[in-house]
C-alpha positions as CSV (number, residue, x, y, z in Angstrom):
1,M,100.6,140.3,116.5
2,Y,99.0,137.0,115.4
3,N,98.2,136.1,111.8
4,S,96.0,133.1,111.3
5,D,97.9,132.5,107.9
6,T,101.2,132.0,109.6
7,E,102.5,128.5,110.4
8,L,105.9,127.1,111.4
9,L,106.8,125.8,108.0
10,F,105.4,126.3,104.5
11,P,101.8,124.9,104.6
12,I,100.6,122.6,101.8
13,R,97.3,124.5,101.7
14,V,99.1,127.4,100.1
15,I,100.3,125.4,97.0
16,P,97.2,126.0,94.8
17,S,97.5,129.8,95.3
18,L,100.9,129.8,93.6
19,N,99.5,128.4,90.3
20,T,99.3,131.6,88.2
21,L,102.4,133.4,89.3
22,R,104.8,132.2,86.5
23,G,104.8,130.5,83.2
24,D,103.4,127.2,81.9
25,Q,106.2,125.0,83.3
26,W,105.5,126.4,86.8
27,R,101.7,126.1,86.4
28,M,102.0,122.4,85.3
29,L,104.3,121.7,88.3
30,V,101.9,123.2,90.8
31,E,99.0,121.3,89.2
32,K,100.9,118.0,89.3
33,V,101.7,118.6,93.1
34,V,98.1,119.6,93.9
35,S,96.6,116.6,92.1
36,S,99.1,114.1,93.6
37,G,97.1,113.7,96.9
38,D,97.9,114.3,100.5
39,S,101.3,113.9,102.0
40,T,102.8,112.4,98.8
41,P,106.6,112.7,98.1
42,D,105.7,115.4,95.5
43,Q,104.0,117.5,98.1
44,L,106.8,116.9,100.6
45,A,109.4,117.9,97.9
46,F,107.4,121.1,97.1
47,V,107.3,122.0,100.8
48,L,111.0,121.4,101.2
49,M,111.7,123.6,98.2
50,M,109.5,126.4,99.5
51,V,110.9,126.2,103.0
52,R,114.3,126.8,101.5
53,M,113.3,129.5,99.1
54,S,111.2,131.4,101.6
55,G,113.5,130.9,104.6
56,C,110.8,129.4,106.8
57,V,113.3,128.1,109.3
58,A,114.5,131.6,110.2
59,C,111.0,133.1,110.3
60,N,109.5,134.0,113.7
61,A,106.3,135.5,115.1
62,D,107.8,139.0,115.2
63,S,109.1,139.0,111.6
64,F,107.6,141.1,108.8
65,R,107.1,137.9,106.9
66,A,105.2,136.2,109.7
67,M,103.0,139.3,110.1
68,R,102.0,139.1,106.4
69,G,101.4,135.4,106.5
70,C,102.7,132.3,104.7
71,T,100.5,132.8,101.6
72,Q,101.8,136.3,100.8
73,C,105.4,135.4,101.7
74,A,105.3,132.4,99.4
75,R,103.7,134.4,96.5
76,Q,106.2,137.1,96.9
77,N,109.2,134.7,96.9
78,I,107.9,132.9,93.7
79,R,107.3,136.3,91.9
80,R,110.7,137.6,92.9
81,F,112.6,134.4,91.9
82,R,115.1,135.6,89.3
83,G,115.7,132.3,87.6
84,S,113.6,130.5,85.0
85,D,110.6,128.2,85.5
86,Q,113.0,125.4,84.5
87,E,115.3,126.3,87.4
88,L,112.3,126.1,89.8
89,V,111.4,122.7,88.3
90,E,115.0,121.6,88.9
91,Q,114.9,122.8,92.5
92,F,111.8,120.8,92.9
93,Q,113.4,117.7,91.4
94,N,116.4,118.0,93.6
95,A,114.2,118.3,96.7
96,G,112.2,115.3,95.4
97,R,115.4,113.2,95.3
98,E,116.2,114.3,98.9
99,V,112.8,113.3,100.0
100,E,113.0,109.9,98.3
101,N,116.4,109.2,99.8
102,F,115.1,110.1,103.2
103,L,112.0,107.9,102.9
104,Q,114.1,105.0,101.7
105,K,116.3,105.2,104.7
106,Q,113.3,105.4,107.0
107,S,111.4,102.4,105.5
108,P,111.7,99.0,107.1
109,A,112.8,97.4,103.8
110,G,115.7,99.9,103.6
111,K,117.0,98.8,107.1
112,T,119.4,96.0,107.6
113,A,118.6,93.3,110.1
114,D,120.8,93.1,113.3
115,V,122.2,89.6,113.6
């Protein structure tokens, strides 16, 4: 079965649909990420956080999650998260630090010259 809402990893297009699922801290985080622009470190950090929370790496075309689609899977995972909104924000911040570290290592200024 093929679902047009299923992708390999958590899609950025799903982020706005998660806006109303939790409290004010969560809503403000989602709005910040959505307004940050395309392919920003904030969006990359949010995707990394959701990939980990939703188990996107282990998802495959025959799984129940894939048959429901990324939007429903992500919404369900955010609703079922047992921690506080603050814990979600902290997970996002941790993912943001990982993204920043990775980007610094990849940038030409972060590389040392071979002499």
